[in-house]
BAVEXFI-772039 format. One line per 3 residues: their letters; for each residue y, x, z of N, C-alpha, C. Coordinates in steps of 0.001 Angstrom, whole numbers. Example, Ala and Ser with C-alpha at 12.3 -4.5 7.8 and 13.67 -1.06 7.14 Angstrom:
<pts>
AS> -5690/13190/7800/-4500/12300/7800/-3300/13200/7800; -2250/12850/7080/-1060/13670/7140/30/12900/7870 .
</pts>
This chain:
<pts>
MTT> -954/1037/250/-400/295/200/1465/1200/-78; 2300/647/-487/3459/1099/-693/4565/542/-106; 5882/1479/315/6788/614/1034/7717/1498/341 .
PSG> 9148/-3/276/10100/359/-515/10648/1564/342; 11034/2757/-23/11985/3192/399/13227/3348/220; 13414/3615/-1486/14636/3586/-2008/15017/4947/-2312 .
DRP> 14143/5844/-2090/14028/7425/-2645/14220/7454/-4169; 13513/6812/-4332/13127/6573/-6522/13727/6721/-7370; 14915/7049/-7847/15606/6535/-9191/15333/5567/-9571 .
EDD> 14071/5279/-10378/13622/4340/-11015/13815/3124/-10487; 14048/2904/-9118/14317/1741/-8396/15449/1305/-8370; 16794/2129/-8759/17945/1621/-8365/18432/277/-9543 .
YWR> 17582/331/-10716/18008/-719/-11337/17701/-2067/-10485; 16960/-2373/-9731/16659/-3405/-9308/17435/-3657/-8030; 18187/-2711/-7264/18735/-2613/-6440/19853/-3591/-6190 .
RPP> 20360/-4020/-5404/21364/-5370/-4942/22822/-4190/-5699; 23957/-4929/-6595/25051/-4199/-6840/25531/-4270/-5649; 26531/-3430/-5427/27619/-3846/-3721/28402/-4712/-4497 .
DDG> 28772/-4902/-3131/29615/-6272/-3047/30924/-6485/-4281; 31526/-5083/-3965/33158/-4916/-5078/32622/-5221/-6481; 31366/-5122/-6809/31192/-5252/-8490/31554/-3797/-9085 .
ATD> 31238/-2839/-8408/31326/-1424/-8996/29847/-1281/-8987; 29679/-468/-10160/28785/7/-10010/28158/1720/-9844; 27119/2185/-9403/27084/3555/-9072/26268/4183/-10176 .
DPK> 25234/3622/-11170/24423/4057/-11968/25554/3579/-13263; 25536/4654/-14350/26398/4425/-15358/25378/4227/-16270; 23876/4314/-16317/22814/4090/-16941/22364/2495/-16944 .
RPP> 23261/1920/-15766/23052/346/-15580/23635/-785/-16724; 22832/-1635/-17158/23666/-2551/-18294/24041/-3402/-17819; 25696/-3963/-18101/26545/-4627/-17068/25727/-6068/-17402 .
EPG> 26186/-6742/-16333/25604/-8140/-15819/25415/-9053/-17096; 24854/-10026/-17380/25010/-10908/-18512/25911/-12037/-18312; 26690/-12771/-18690/27530/-13906/-18679/27791/-14797/-19924 .
PAG> 28648/-15493/-19960/28790/-16156/-20840/30184/-15177/-21352; 30202/-15645/-22711/30851/-14774/-23854/32203/-14983/-23604; 33126/-14010/-23451/34525/-14123/-23196/34923/-14195/-21812 .
ADP> 33828/-14194/-20851/34282/-14692/-19310/33994/-13136/-18671; 35001/-13288/-18181/35022/-11864/-16554/33637/-11543/-15777; 32822/-10844/-15844/31339/-10492/-15205/31901/-10573/-13855 .
SAG> 33219/-9948/-13080/33223/-9884/-12127/33750/-11884/-11250; 33661/-12229/-12134/34315/-13898/-11593/33106/-14788/-11221; 32037/-14294/-11892/30499/-14960/-11282/29953/-15636/-12187 .
YGG> 29528/-16575/-11693/28876/-17624/-12913/29465/-18927/-13574; 29722/-18985/-14660/30803/-20091/-15254/30518/-20747/-15498; 28457/-21297/-15255/28115/-22810/-15709/27829/-22567/-17166 .
PPP> 26832/-23686/-17312/26224/-23481/-18612/27152/-24127/-19796; 26486/-23782/-20963/27777/-23575/-21825/27746/-25290/-22216; 29052/-25617/-23153/28907/-27013/-23069/27851/-27350/-24423 .
STP> 27192/-29034/-24279/26371/-29289/-24917/26553/-30449/-25938; 26216/-30497/-26895/26621/-31463/-27878/24953/-32587/-27823; 26084/-33840/-27891/24928/-35197/-28053/24185/-34759/-29169 .
PPP> 22969/-35725/-29516/22183/-35715/-30317/22526/-36600/-31492; 22624/-36605/-32635/22648/-37614/-33516/22221/-39018/-33386; 23403/-40117/-33778/21906/-41084/-33312/20875/-41380/-34359 .
GWR> 19725/-42089/-33590/18612/-42241/-34751/18164/-41431/-34456; 18360/-39995/-33351/16803/-39049/-33597/15924/-39795/-32925; 15856/-40403/-32209/14386/-40822/-31909/13753/-41614/-32562 .
PPL> 12109/-41381/-32198/10814/-42086/-33086/10945/-43324/-32908; 10353/-44586/-34000/10346/-46008/-33619/9671/-46175/-32454; 10101/-47280/-31712/9386/-47624/-30586/8589/-48834/-30938 .
HVR> 7640/-48846/-30801/6352/-50078/-30904/5670/-50607/-29285; 6250/-51932/-29322/6411/-52144/-28114/5278/-53150/-27841; 5134/-54006/-28702/3690/-54774/-29160/2228/-54034/-29271 .
AAP> 1165/-54261/-28191/-22/-53370/-28992/-409/-54370/-29931; -2007/-53968/-29733/-2861/-55206/-30944/-3234/-55740/-29556; -3691/-56950/-30318/-4838/-57852/-29202/-6024/-57354/-28758 .
PRQ> -6322/-57836/-27764/-7754/-57000/-27503/-8903/-57916/-28273; -9956/-57064/-29136/-11068/-57506/-29637/-11940/-58376/-28570; -12703/-59326/-29007/-13454/-60327/-28223/-14918/-59207/-28316 .
LPP> -15524/-59031/-27156/-16672/-58625/-26421/-17711/-60020/-27285; -19227/-58933/-27551/-20102/-59582/-28165/-20648/-60723/-26944; -21155/-62072/-27355/-22007/-62566/-25829/-22926/-62129/-25229 .
QDM> -23572/-62295/-24482/-24330/-61406/-23375/-25257/-62598/-23698; -26556/-62123/-23477/-28057/-63352/-23645/-28458/-62580/-22020; -27976/-63888/-21327/-28280/-63663/-19618/-29685/-63775/-19479 .
AGL> -30357/-64787/-20118/-31619/-65133/-20140/-32187/-63774/-20363; -32069/-63234/-21767/-32831/-62556/-22202/-32972/-60833/-21096; -31354/-60793/-20640/-31455/-59559/-19798/-32115/-59463/-18304 .
DAV> -32175/-61133/-17961/-32901/-61204/-16634/-34512/-60817/-16967; -34749/-61248/-17951/-36580/-61069/-18242/-36497/-59676/-18361; -35600/-58491/-19184/-35977/-57094/-18868/-35834/-56763/-17770 .
EQR> -34844/-56893/-16677/-34766/-56274/-15377/-35889/-56601/-14561; -36189/-57907/-14870/-37765/-58272/-14188/-38889/-57385/-14665; -39273/-57272/-15935/-40246/-56341/-16515/-40012/-54609/-15988 .
AQH> -38590/-54330/-15885/-38432/-52697/-15418/-38883/-52825/-13997; -38695/-54211/-13048/-38774/-54004/-12019/-40307/-53913/-11479; -41033/-54480/-12442/-42860/-55027/-12500/-43288/-53225/-12554 .
VTW> -42454/-52814/-13901/-43105/-51154/-14323/-42971/-50249/-12885; -41832/-50318/-12196/-41504/-49542/-11346/-42751/-49722/-9741; -42883/-51164/-9582/-43589/-51253/-8536/-45352/-50920/-8757 .
VAG> -45356/-50635/-10198/-46844/-50616/-10690/-46586/-48727/-10678; -45878/-48362/-10972/-45930/-46913/-10852/-46400/-46179/-9624; -45036/-47254/-8400/-45116/-46811/-7135/-46513/-46767/-6016 .
AVA> -47233/-48324/-7223/-48299/-48023/-6692/-49551/-47141/-7095; -49448/-46944/-8331/-50661/-46039/-8312/-49996/-44704/-7727; -48776/-43774/-7515/-48869/-42989/-7085/-49212/-43247/-5230 .
GVV> -48905/-44253/-5039/-49584/-44599/-3759/-50941/-44174/-3455; -51950/-44722/-4437/-53085/-44668/-4150/-54024/-43456/-4509; -52845/-42681/-5609/-53623/-41216/-5945/-52765/-40665/-4247 .
LLA> -51965/-40432/-3653/-51951/-40041/-2494/-52624/-40178/-1352; -52617/-41485/-1296/-54142/-41347/-245/-55522/-41516/-500; -55725/-41122/-1892/-56649/-40829/-2005/-56941/-39063/-1928 .
LLC> -55726/-38355/-2146/-55482/-37030/-1965/-56047/-36937/-514; -54939/-37659/590/-54993/-37211/1904/-56457/-37533/2601; -57068/-38686/1931/-58445/-38820/2679/-59316/-37576/2086 .
LLC> -59249/-36813/1194/-60023/-35812/671/-59912/-34879/1810; -58393/-34418/1807/-58202/-33842/2982/-58388/-33570/3572; -58307/-35095/4551/-58893/-35207/5865/-60389/-34683/6124 .
SRA> -60988/-35508/5250/-62687/-35360/5384/-62829/-33802/4825; -62063/-32851/4125/-62997/-31843/4428/-62446/-31205/5952; -61246/-31279/6221/-60817/-31161/7549/-61526/-31312/9176 .
FR> -62255/-32485/8749/-63054/-32486/9582/-64702/-32129/9721; -65342/-31705/8393/-66457/-31066/8073/-67116/-29850/8920 .
</pts>
């Protein structure tokens, strides 16, 4: 870690100027300011702006297109498909349960021999 000591001449550029406005370094460039303004007077504010020409904005479309209609849903068909999916899930769970029960019985019978 380095600490700023002020002994290095390359740090002079970044050092704050004295309060009287005079600079000690002849290599230091003058402070930027508005054209024709005295640099010792301080900040003169932003330059004046000109208003944009009329009609510079893009056209504004306020009304959006109406929403489209969704297709009708077959509620009876959806219920039938959902019941079939539930039966498949129950059957798969029952098969897994039977297989696990058979494995448990097999392991227990070997442990008690």
